[in-house]
C-alpha positions in Angstrom: 2.7 -29.0 -27.1 6.4 -28.6 -26.6 8.4 -30.5 -24.0 9.1 -27.3 -22.1 5.3 -26.4 -22.0 4.5 -29.9 -20.7 7.1 -29.6 -18.0 5.8 -26.2 -16.9 2.2 -27.5 -16.6 3.4 -30.5 -14.7 5.3 -28.4 -12.2 2.2 -26.2 -11.7 0.1 -29.2 -11.0 2.5 -30.6 -8.5 2.8 -27.1 -6.8 -1.0 -26.7 -6.6 -1.3 -30.2 -5.2 1.3 -29.5 -2.6 -0.3 -26.2 -1.5 -3.6 -28.0 -1.1 -2.1 -29.9 1.9 0.2 -27.2 3.1 -0.1 -25.7 6.6 0.3 -22.0 7.2 2.0 -20.6 10.3 2.2 -17.0 11.4 5.5 -16.1 13.0 5.8 -12.9 15.1 8.8 -10.8 14.1 10.4 -7.5 15.3 12.1 -5.1 13.0 14.5 -2.6 14.7 14.4 1.0 13.5 17.5 3.0 14.1 17.2 6.3 16.1 17.0 9.6 14.1 19.6 11.3 16.2 22.7 10.4 18.3 22.1 10.9 22.0 25.1 9.0 23.2 26.6 12.2 24.6 23.7 12.6 27.0 22.8 10.8 30.2 19.8 12.9 31.2 16.7 14.3 29.3 14.7 17.3 30.3 11.2 17.7 28.9 11.1 21.4 29.6 7.7 22.7 28.3 5.8 23.5 25.2 4.0 26.4 23.5 0.5 24.8 23.8 -2.9 25.9 22.8 -5.9 25.4 20.5 -8.5 24.8 23.1 -9.1 25.6 26.8 -10.4 22.1 27.5 -6.9 20.7 27.6 -3.7 22.2 29.0 -1.6 21.0 26.0 1.7 22.2 27.6 1.2 20.4 31.0 -0.3 17.2 29.5 2.3 16.8 26.8 5.2 17.2 29.4 3.6 14.6 31.7 3.0 12.1 28.9 6.5 12.4 27.4 8.2 12.1 30.7 6.2 9.0 31.5 7.1 7.4 28.2 10.8 8.3 28.5 11.0 6.8 32.0 9.9 3.4 30.8 11.2 3.3 27.2 14.5 5.3 27.2 17.9 4.8 28.8 18.2 8.5 29.6 17.4 9.6 33.1 14.4 11.9 33.1 14.9 15.2 34.9 12.1 16.1 37.3 11.5 19.9 37.1 8.7 22.4 37.0 7.0 22.7 33.6 8.1 25.9 31.9 5.3 28.3 30.9 7.0 29.0 27.5 4.4 31.4 26.3 4.9 33.7 29.3 8.7 33.5 29.1 8.6 34.2 25.3 6.3 37.2 26.0 8.7 38.6 28.7 11.6 38.2 26.3 9.7 40.2 23.7 8.7 42.8 26.2 12.3 43.1 27.4 13.5 43.5 23.8 10.9 46.3 23.4 12.0 48.1 26.5 15.6 47.9 25.4 14.6 49.6 22.1 13.2 52.6 24.0 9.5 51.5 24.4 8.2 53.0 27.6 5.5 51.5 29.7 2.3 53.6 30.0 1.6 55.0 33.5 -1.7 54.1 35.2 -3.4 53.3 38.4 -5.1 50.1 39.7 -7.7 50.1 36.9 -4.9 50.3 34.3 -3.2 47.4 36.1 -6.2 45.2 36.0 -6.8 46.1 32.3 -3.2 45.3 31.4 -3.4 42.0 33.3 -6.5 41.0 31.3 -4.9 42.1 28.1 -1.7 40.1 28.9 -3.8 37.0 29.5 -5.6 37.5 26.2 -2.3 38.0 24.4 -0.9 34.8 25.8 -3.7 32.7 24.3 -2.6 30.5 21.5 -5.4 29.2 19.2 -3.8 28.7 15.8 -0.5 28.7 13.9 -0.6 32.4 13.5 -0.6 32.9 17.3 2.3 30.5 17.6 4.5 32.7 15.4 4.5 35.5 18.0 6.4 33.2 20.4 8.5 30.9 18.2 11.6 33.2 18.6 12.3 31.6 22.0 13.5 28.4 20.3 16.3 30.4 18.6 17.4 31.9 21.9 20.6 29.9 22.4 21.6 31.7 25.6 18.3 30.9 27.2 18.5 27.2 26.5 22.2 27.0 27.4 21.5 28.6 30.8 18.6 26.2 31.4 20.9 23.3 30.5 23.5 24.5 33.0 20.9 24.4 35.8 20.2 20.7 35.1 23.7 19.3 34.4 23.6 19.7 30.6 20.8 17.4 29.6 19.1 16.8 26.2 16.2 19.3 26.2 12.9 18.4 24.7 10.5 21.3 23.9 8.4 22.5 21.0 4.8 23.4 20.2 1.4 21.6 20.6 -1.8 22.7 19.0 -4.9 20.7 19.9 -7.7 22.3 17.9 -11.4 21.6 17.7 -12.6 20.6 14.2 -15.9 20.1 12.5 -16.7 18.5 9.2 -19.8 17.4 7.2 -20.2 15.3 4.1 -20.8 11.9 2.7 -19.3 8.9 4.6 -19.5 5.2 4.2 -21.5 3.3 6.8 -22.5 -0.3 7.2 -26.3 -0.9 7.3 -27.4 -4.1 9.0 -30.5 -6.0 7.8 -31.9 -9.5 7.7 -33.1 -11.3 4.6 -36.2 -13.5 4.3 -34.4 -16.4 5.8 -33.4 -14.5 8.9 -29.8 -14.3 7.8 -27.9 -11.2 8.9 -26.6 -9.0 6.1 -24.4 -5.9 6.1 -24.4 -3.5 3.2 -22.2 -0.4 2.8 -24.2 2.8 2.2 -23.2 6.4 1.7 -24.7 8.7 4.3 -24.5 12.5 4.9 -23.1 13.1 8.4 -22.0 15.9 10.5 -18.9 15.1 12.6 -16.8 16.8 15.2 -13.4 16.1 16.7 -9.9 17.5 17.1 -6.7 18.1 15.1 -3.4 17.5 16.9 -0.3 19.2 15.5 2.8 18.8 17.7 6.3 19.9 16.8 9.1 18.3 18.9 12.3 20.2 19.2 15.5 18.6 20.6 18.0 21.1 22.0 21.6 20.4 23.2 21.7 21.6 26.8 25.4 22.0 26.6 25.3 24.6 23.8 21.7 25.7 23.5 21.7 24.7 19.8 18.8 22.9 18.2 19.8 19.3 17.2 16.7 18.1 15.5 13.0 18.9 15.1 10.0 17.1 13.6 6.4 18.0 13.2 3.3 15.7 13.1 -0.4 15.9 12.4 -3.2 13.6 13.5 -6.9 14.1 13.5 -10.0 12.2 14.5 -13.7 12.9 13.9 -16.7 11.4 15.7 -20.4 11.5 15.1 -21.7 14.9 16.1 -24.0 13.4 18.7 -21.2 11.5 20.3 -19.8 13.1 23.5 -16.1 12.3 23.7 -14.0 14.1 26.4 -11.4 16.4 24.9 -8.6 14.9 27.1 -9.5 11.4 26.1 -9.2 12.4 22.4 -5.9 14.1 23.1 -4.4 10.9 24.5 -5.9 8.8 21.7 -4.1 11.0 19.1 -0.8 11.2 21.1 -0.7 7.4 21.3 -0.3 7.3 17.5 2.7 9.7 17.7 4.6 8.4 20.7 6.5 5.7 18.7 7.8 8.3 16.2 8.8 10.6 19.1 10.7 7.8 20.9 12.4 6.8 17.7 14.2 10.1 17.6 16.0 9.1 20.8 16.4 5.3 20.7 16.0 2.2 18.6 12.4 1.1 18.4 11.0 -2.2 17.2 8.0 -2.6 14.8 6.1 -5.8 15.6 4.5 -7.8 12.8 4.0 -11.3 11.5 5.3 -13.5 8.6 3.4 -16.4 7.1 5.4 -19.6 6.7 4.4 -22.7 4.7 5.0 -26.2 6.0 
């Protein structure tokens, strides 16, 4: 055995001996994450409204506006503008209708029955259930004049808008579950087993769009996707599931506007 090998082995022995009597301490740390966009030119933020859909159990537009405003009040330095929630789907549909009229498309005449039929048809056309439905309304986000005019009404704030799909989802297949049992000595045992299971839940796909209220131009946009599945026999309210999924996305949303901190721990030896 060479002298170098002997020295290495001796060092390892000393290290192992020291670790045997070492104490471990967990120290909480916070890591700052810089914002994704510069909002220093704004003092106010307007969460205007969203193209929402997917299910009738949750008003995705109204609930998203309420939630984001609440989060921004407590976790952002920008002043939150209190305003009516915009029905973006209706506004986008009117813009499309106005464009059609300007191109020479005439409205069909009719009486009260025709009016009721057209109202029902309009309600159906405003329903958003999937990504394809969203495409019919997305042109409103490129309407610079519309957003600039809205910004002028509220003293040129940063405008938050976008799309929110909250869609029911079902799945079936093999999943891992823990099976509890007791051995002959009465000791509790847990064994992972593969089981076929039908599950149901929701998929949440929001897209946040940040618009400069001074110019009407889009500054930044980001899309997310979260899903959750429960046992098919479990009855979980849709609104509860919506908030559960949004909780996972809120930190990323806030990080677009301000510095956020990720909390964790480090292990120190003593």
